[in-house]
C-alpha positions as CSV (number, residue, x, y, z in Angstrom):
1,M,10.4,-0.3,18.5
2,S,6.9,-0.4,17.0
3,L,6.7,-1.8,13.5
4,T,5.8,0.6,10.8
5,F,3.2,-0.2,8.1
6,H,2.5,1.8,4.9
7,W,-0.2,1.1,2.4
8,F,-0.4,1.9,-1.4
9,L,-2.3,4.4,-3.6
10,P,-3.2,2.6,-6.9
11,T,-2.7,5.6,-9.2
12,N,-2.9,3.1,-12.1
13,G,-6.4,2.2,-11.3
14,D,-7.9,-0.3,-8.9
15,S,-10.2,-3.4,-9.2
16,R,-11.3,-6.7,-7.6
17,H,-8.8,-8.2,-9.9
18,V,-5.0,-7.6,-10.2
19,V,-4.2,-4.5,-12.2
20,G,-0.9,-5.0,-13.9
21,G,1.7,-2.5,-15.0
22,G,5.3,-1.4,-14.1
23,H,8.8,-2.2,-15.4
24,G,8.0,-1.4,-19.0
25,T,4.6,-3.3,-19.1
26,P,1.5,-1.3,-19.6
27,A,-1.3,-1.3,-17.0
28,T,-3.6,-4.0,-18.0
29,A,-7.0,-2.6,-19.1
30,S,-9.2,-5.5,-18.0
31,G,-10.8,-5.0,-14.5
32,R,-9.7,-1.4,-14.1
33,D,-13.1,-0.5,-12.9
34,R,-12.0,2.0,-10.3
35,P,-10.3,4.9,-11.9
36,P,-7.6,6.6,-9.9
37,T,-9.6,9.8,-9.2
38,V,-8.6,12.1,-6.3
39,A,-11.9,11.2,-4.6
40,Y,-11.2,7.4,-4.7
41,L,-7.6,7.7,-3.7
42,S,-8.6,9.9,-0.9
43,Q,-11.0,7.3,0.4
44,I,-8.1,4.8,0.5
45,A,-5.8,7.4,2.2
46,R,-8.4,8.2,4.9
47,A,-9.0,4.4,5.5
48,A,-5.3,3.8,5.8
49,E,-4.9,6.7,8.2
50,D,-7.7,5.6,10.4
51,L,-6.5,2.0,10.5
52,G,-2.9,3.0,11.6
53,F,-0.8,2.9,8.5
54,V,1.9,5.6,8.7
55,G,2.3,6.3,5.0
56,A,1.2,5.3,1.5
57,L,3.5,4.5,-1.4
58,T,2.6,6.1,-4.7
59,P,4.3,4.6,-7.8
60,T,6.0,6.4,-10.7
61,G,6.1,5.6,-14.4
62,A,4.2,6.1,-17.7
63,W,1.7,3.5,-16.6
64,C,0.3,5.6,-13.7
65,E,-0.7,9.1,-12.7
66,D,2.1,11.5,-11.6
67,A,3.0,10.9,-8.0
68,W,3.9,14.4,-7.0
69,L,0.8,16.0,-8.3
70,T,-1.6,13.2,-7.1
71,T,-0.3,13.1,-3.5
72,A,-0.3,16.9,-3.3
73,M,-4.0,16.8,-4.0
74,V,-4.8,13.8,-1.8
75,S,-2.9,15.3,1.1
76,Q,-5.5,17.9,1.4
77,N,-8.1,15.2,2.1
78,S,-6.2,13.5,4.9
79,E,-4.6,14.7,8.2
80,R,-1.8,12.5,9.4
81,L,-0.9,10.0,6.6
82,K,2.5,10.5,5.0
83,F,3.1,10.0,1.3
84,L,5.9,7.8,0.1
85,V,6.3,9.6,-3.3
86,A,8.3,7.6,-5.9
87,F,10.3,9.7,-8.3
88,R,13.1,9.4,-10.8
89,P,16.1,11.6,-10.3
90,G,16.9,12.0,-14.0
91,F,13.8,13.8,-14.9
92,V,14.1,17.0,-12.8
93,S,17.1,19.0,-11.6
94,P,18.3,18.1,-8.1
95,T,17.8,21.8,-6.9
96,L,14.2,21.8,-8.1
97,A,13.5,18.4,-6.5
98,A,15.0,19.6,-3.2
99,Q,12.8,22.8,-3.4
100,M,9.7,20.7,-4.3
101,A,10.3,18.4,-1.3
102,S,10.7,21.5,1.0
103,T,7.5,23.0,-0.2
104,F,5.6,19.7,0.2
105,Q,6.8,19.5,3.8
106,R,5.7,23.0,4.7
107,Q,2.3,22.7,2.9
108,T,1.4,19.2,4.4
109,G,2.9,19.5,7.9
110,G,5.9,17.3,7.2
111,R,4.1,14.4,5.5
112,L,6.6,13.6,2.7
113,L,8.7,10.5,2.3
114,L,10.8,9.9,-0.9
115,N,11.1,6.6,-2.8
116,V,14.0,7.2,-5.2
117,V,13.6,5.1,-8.3
118,T,16.7,5.2,-10.5
119,G,14.8,3.5,-13.4
120,G,15.4,-0.1,-14.4
121,E,14.2,-0.1,-18.1
122,S,16.1,1.9,-20.7
123,H,13.3,1.9,-23.2
124,E,11.0,3.6,-20.7
125,Q,13.6,6.1,-19.6
126,R,14.2,7.0,-23.3
127,A,10.5,7.9,-23.6
128,Y,11.2,10.6,-21.0
129,G,14.4,11.8,-22.8
130,D,16.9,9.9,-20.7
131,F,19.4,8.0,-22.8
132,L,21.9,6.9,-20.1
133,D,22.6,3.2,-19.5
134,K,21.7,1.5,-16.3
135,D,25.0,1.9,-14.4
136,S,25.3,5.5,-15.5
137,R,21.8,6.1,-14.2
138,Y,22.8,4.9,-10.8
139,R,26.0,7.0,-10.8
140,R,23.8,10.0,-11.6
141,T,21.4,9.1,-8.8
142,G,24.4,9.2,-6.4
143,E,25.3,12.7,-7.5
144,F,21.6,13.7,-7.4
145,L,21.2,12.6,-3.7
146,H,24.6,14.2,-2.8
147,I,23.3,17.5,-4.0
148,V,19.8,17.2,-2.6
149,R,21.0,16.1,0.9
150,D,23.5,19.0,1.0
151,L,20.8,21.5,0.0
152,W,18.4,20.1,2.7
153,D,21.3,20.6,5.2
154,G,21.3,24.3,4.3
155,K,24.5,24.2,2.4
156,S,25.5,26.1,-0.7
157,V,26.4,23.5,-3.3
158,D,28.8,23.6,-6.2
159,L,29.2,20.3,-8.0
160,H,30.7,19.4,-11.4
161,G,30.0,15.7,-11.6
162,E,30.0,13.2,-14.4
163,H,26.3,13.7,-15.0
164,L,25.1,16.7,-12.9
165,Q,26.4,20.2,-12.5
166,V,25.2,22.9,-10.1
167,A,26.7,26.2,-9.2
168,E,25.9,28.2,-6.0
169,A,22.8,26.1,-5.4
170,K,21.0,26.9,-2.1
171,L,17.5,26.7,-0.8
172,S,15.9,29.8,0.7
173,R,14.0,27.5,3.2
174,V,15.1,24.0,4.1
175,P,12.6,21.3,4.8
176,D,11.5,20.6,8.4
177,P,11.6,17.7,8.9
178,V,14.0,16.6,6.2
179,P,12.2,13.8,4.2
180,E,13.5,10.3,4.6
181,V,14.9,8.6,1.5
182,Y,13.7,5.1,0.7
183,F,15.7,3.2,-1.9
184,G,15.7,-0.3,-3.4
185,G,17.8,-2.2,-5.9
186,S,19.5,-5.5,-6.2
187,S,22.5,-4.7,-8.5
188,P,26.0,-3.8,-7.2
189,A,25.5,-0.2,-8.4
190,A,22.2,0.1,-6.5
191,G,23.7,-1.3,-3.3
192,E,26.5,1.3,-3.3
193,V,23.9,4.2,-3.7
194,A,21.7,2.8,-1.0
195,A,24.7,2.4,1.4
196,R,25.7,6.1,1.0
197,Y,22.4,7.9,0.8
198,A,19.3,5.9,1.9
199,D,17.6,6.0,5.2
200,V,15.5,2.9,4.5
201,Y,16.5,0.1,2.1
202,L,13.5,-1.5,0.5
203,T,13.4,-5.0,-0.9
204,W,10.6,-6.8,-2.7
205,G,9.0,-9.8,-1.0
206,E,11.5,-12.6,-1.5
207,P,11.7,-15.7,0.8
208,P,13.2,-14.9,4.2
209,A,16.6,-16.5,3.4
210,Q,17.1,-14.3,0.4
211,V,15.9,-11.2,2.3
212,A,18.4,-12.0,5.0
213,E,21.2,-12.1,2.4
214,K,20.2,-8.7,1.1
215,I,20.1,-7.2,4.5
216,A,23.6,-8.5,5.4
217,W,24.9,-7.2,2.0
218,I,23.5,-3.7,2.5
219,R,24.5,-3.5,6.2
220,K,28.1,-4.4,5.2
221,L,28.2,-1.7,2.5
222,A,26.7,0.9,4.8
223,A,29.1,0.1,7.6
224,G,31.9,0.8,5.2
225,H,30.6,4.4,5.0
226,G,30.1,4.7,8.7
227,R,26.3,4.5,8.3
228,G,23.4,2.4,9.5
229,L,20.1,1.9,7.7
230,R,16.6,0.7,8.5
231,F,15.1,-2.0,6.3
232,G,11.6,-2.4,4.7
233,I,9.8,-4.9,2.5
234,R,7.3,-4.4,-0.3
235,L,4.5,-7.0,-0.3
236,H,0.9,-7.5,-1.4
237,V,-1.4,-9.1,1.2
238,I,-4.5,-11.3,1.2
239,T,-5.6,-12.0,4.8
240,R,-8.9,-13.4,6.0
241,D,-10.5,-14.9,9.2
242,T,-9.4,-18.4,8.0
243,A,-6.6,-19.6,5.8
244,A,-9.1,-21.4,3.6
245,R,-10.9,-18.2,2.8
246,A,-7.6,-16.4,2.0
247,W,-6.4,-19.0,-0.4
248,A,-9.8,-19.1,-2.0
249,E,-9.3,-15.4,-2.7
250,A,-5.9,-16.0,-4.2
251,D,-7.3,-18.8,-6.4
252,R,-10.0,-16.4,-7.5
253,L,-7.4,-13.8,-8.6
254,L,-5.4,-16.5,-10.3
255,D,-8.5,-17.7,-12.2
256,G,-8.8,-14.2,-13.6
257,F,-5.4,-14.2,-15.2
258,D,-5.9,-14.5,-19.0
259,P,-3.2,-17.0,-20.3
260,E,-2.4,-14.7,-23.2
261,T,-2.0,-11.7,-20.9
262,V,0.4,-13.8,-18.7
263,R,2.5,-14.7,-21.7
264,A,2.7,-11.2,-22.9
265,V,3.6,-9.7,-19.5
266,Q,6.2,-12.5,-18.8
267,A,7.8,-11.9,-22.3
268,G,8.1,-8.2,-21.5
269,L,9.4,-8.7,-18.0
270,A,12.0,-11.2,-19.3
271,R,13.7,-8.3,-21.1
272,S,13.9,-6.2,-18.0
273,E,17.3,-4.8,-17.1
274,S,16.3,-4.8,-13.4
275,A,18.2,-7.3,-11.2
276,G,15.3,-7.1,-8.8
277,Q,12.7,-7.9,-11.5
278,Q,14.8,-10.9,-12.6
279,R,14.8,-12.2,-9.0
280,M,11.0,-11.8,-9.0
281,L,10.6,-13.8,-12.2
282,A,12.8,-16.6,-10.9
283,L,10.4,-17.1,-8.0
284,H,7.7,-18.5,-10.4
285,G,9.3,-19.0,-13.7
286,G,6.1,-17.8,-15.5
287,S,4.3,-21.0,-14.3
288,R,1.0,-21.2,-12.4
289,E,2.3,-24.2,-10.5
290,S,4.0,-24.2,-7.1
291,L,3.3,-20.5,-6.5
292,E,3.6,-20.8,-2.7
293,I,7.4,-20.3,-2.5
294,H,7.5,-20.1,1.3
295,P,4.8,-20.8,3.8
296,N,2.1,-18.1,3.2
297,L,4.3,-16.4,0.5
298,W,2.5,-16.5,-2.9
299,A,4.2,-15.5,-6.1
300,G,1.1,-15.3,-8.2
301,I,0.8,-11.5,-8.5
302,G,4.0,-11.5,-10.4
303,L,2.5,-13.4,-13.3
304,V,0.7,-10.3,-14.5
305,R,2.4,-7.4,-12.8
306,G,5.9,-5.9,-12.8
307,G,7.7,-4.9,-9.8
308,A,6.6,-6.4,-6.4
309,G,5.0,-9.8,-7.3
310,T,4.5,-11.6,-4.1
311,A,1.7,-11.6,-1.5
312,L,1.3,-12.8,2.1
313,V,-1.7,-15.1,2.0
314,G,-3.3,-16.8,5.0
315,S,-5.3,-16.3,8.1
316,H,-4.7,-13.2,10.2
317,D,-2.6,-15.2,12.7
318,E,-0.5,-16.8,9.9
319,V,0.1,-13.4,8.2
320,A,1.1,-12.0,11.6
321,E,3.6,-14.8,12.1
322,R,5.1,-14.2,8.6
323,I,5.5,-10.5,9.5
324,K,7.3,-11.5,12.7
325,E,9.6,-13.8,10.7
326,Y,10.6,-11.0,8.5
327,H,11.0,-8.6,11.4
328,A,13.4,-11.1,13.1
329,L,15.7,-10.7,10.1
330,G,15.8,-6.9,10.6
331,I,12.7,-5.7,8.6
332,D,11.0,-2.9,10.5
333,E,8.8,-1.3,7.8
334,F,6.2,-3.0,5.6
335,V,4.8,-1.5,2.5
336,L,1.7,-3.4,1.7
337,S,-1.2,-3.5,-0.9
338,G,-4.0,-5.6,-2.0
339,Y,-6.9,-5.8,-4.5
340,P,-9.1,-3.8,-4.2
341,H,-7.0,-1.5,-2.0
342,L,-9.8,0.0,-0.1
343,E,-11.3,-3.3,1.2
344,E,-7.9,-5.0,1.6
345,A,-6.7,-2.2,3.9
346,Y,-9.6,-3.0,6.2
347,W,-8.9,-6.8,6.1
348,F,-5.3,-6.2,7.2
349,G,-5.9,-3.2,9.5
350,E,-8.7,-4.9,11.4
351,G,-7.4,-8.5,11.2
352,V,-3.6,-8.4,11.5
353,L,-2.6,-5.1,13.2
354,P,-4.6,-5.9,16.4
355,R,-2.8,-9.2,16.7
356,L,0.6,-7.5,16.4
357,A,-0.5,-4.8,18.9
358,A,-1.5,-7.5,21.4
359,Q,2.1,-8.9,21.2
360,G,3.6,-5.5,21.7
361,L,5.0,-5.3,18.2
362,W,2.8,-2.4,16.9
363,T,1.1,0.7,18.3
364,H,-1.4,2.8,16.4
365,P,0.4,6.1,15.4
366,D,-2.3,8.2,17.0
367,V,-1.7,6.4,20.3
368,R,2.0,7.0,20.0
369,A,1.4,10.7,19.4
370,A,-0.9,11.0,22.4
371,A,1.5,9.2,24.7
372,P,3.1,11.6,27.2
373,S,6.8,12.2,26.6
374,A,9.3,10.7,29.0
375,Q,10.3,13.1,31.8
376,V,14.0,13.5,32.2
377,P,14.9,14.3,35.8
378,F,17.2,17.2,36.5
379,A,20.8,16.2,37.5
380,S,21.4,16.8,41.1
């Protein structure tokens, strides 16, 4: 099976420096010299499409533009690229969300993927009028996905749950294809929801041994429900013709981290309720020292940014080898990003993807689509 690669749409702004934000921390103002206009995001989308990325993740939160509206507009300036739209189940009704997804599929030719974000920070959730605690939010997410999946299957739904209630809910037109659900989370409550409802379980870029533990954990939970999932990983990337040039770029980014900004961001993230965020913080401990936590895995991004805080750094060959290492664990999908997102898409797409293609691990989506379908002989 060919590996799948997704890129990222920086709807919080882009720069030649790291733009922070996420998990309750505001997007850092310094260096946001490329506003997230539809024109600029469309440039990134078209580049990702041409290079062979299947989709592009768009984040959610008060620190960035709305994912649904932005991707709906950017989709009109691209042809094949799918949009991995992050959204929070507690902010809209499940019937409306199912209808929105169905409309998106029809209007874009089936280019919607959904990244379900339960919401790890209570103070940010409260700003949107959501006052549930974390475990309750996950139980609500389970109810939400139960309703949405039944609606997508064309069923009429009546549910009187702990948090959500619908009566005689039904879609007049179901989505074709049904959007795949991507889901991440490191807490026990998150694992149970992923096992029951996700198509793809996403983890942030931890060292391979920790990723292997997560995969085994989710596989066991999913098997208990008679299900199997695919697995993906969210990483930044800095890849160059030589390792020295890649690490020089990582050092340049690190030099741009204002010490006071690092302290403020780390203090905010230390209060995070997210188990995944706490695992990210443990990789660097807020220190600039010893940031290469596994060969070619650099934790520096997490000093100033919430959420995914690690990057693959190295030569094109080295980055390809690390991707193969994660793939050997069971990772089939890679959600990547880099600063600035337009240029880094080309570094990866022109440097790493051809190496993986030469080893039979990746095929450009346009080539896959053009390949003749296998002919099944008639039974005699």
